[in-house]
N, C-alpha and C positions, 0 to 999 in steps of 0.2 A: 578529574572534575570536568574536563572538556567533554569527555564522552557522555557524562550524565546530562550536561547542558544540550549536547547535540540530540540525544534521545528525547529530551523534553521538548525541544523545538520541533522535532519530527512528529512527536505525538500531537502537538498543537496543530501542525500542518495537515494532519490526517482528518481534522474537523473541517469538512468542506462546506457545510451548510445545505447540502442536498441530502435528504433523508436516506436515499438509496446508497449513496456513497458512504455516508456516516455509518450505516449499518454494516458495511463491509470493512471499511478502514479502521473504525474505532476498535472493534474487538481484535482485529489483527494487531493493531498497535499495542493494545493491552497485553496480549499474550506473547507476541513475538519480539517487540522492541528490546526487552531486557536481554534477549539471547542472540540477537542478530550480530553477525560478524561485521567488522568495519566495511568490507566490500559490499555486503548486503545493505548496510545503511546507506552507502553511496547509491546503490540501485534504487532504494526506496526514495531517497532524496530526488533522484532524476524522475521517478514515476510521479512524484507529487508536483512536478513542474508542468505536467500535462494539463490540458484544459479539461474541465469537468465532462464535457460532451465526449471527449476521447476516452476518458476513464470509464464512463458509462458504457460506451460501445465495447470496450475491451472486456469489462466485467460481465457484460451480457453475452459475450461470445460472438458479437456481430462482426467485429474486426479483431485483428491481432497486431500488437505492436511490432514494428519492423526490427527493433532491437531484441535479440534473443534473451538477454538478461531481464529486460522489462517483461517480456512475454512469460518467462518462467515465474517471475514474482507475481504477475497478475494471476497465473494459474494457481500458485500457492495460496493467494488470498481467496480465490474462488473455492478451492478445496476446503480451506478452513471454514468458510461460510457454509458449505454443504454439510460438513461434519457436525456443525453446531445446530443443525435443524432438528 
């Protein structure tokens, strides 16, 4: 039960209120949250603590997170968005 609650909370936190971020994070959450491993959920949780400006910069490829696991997750989200076009 705890994992279901955690996934629901993360899904809610993926709603940022900025259209550009919502278009990336929303579909990622819908497709990937059910299958993410606990360590990947931890990484997503850390990603969602970042400021919206940082997330935009990372998703647009202007900057890269200094944390490799965050950078890998950002790239995974970007790849999913590209494959959905």
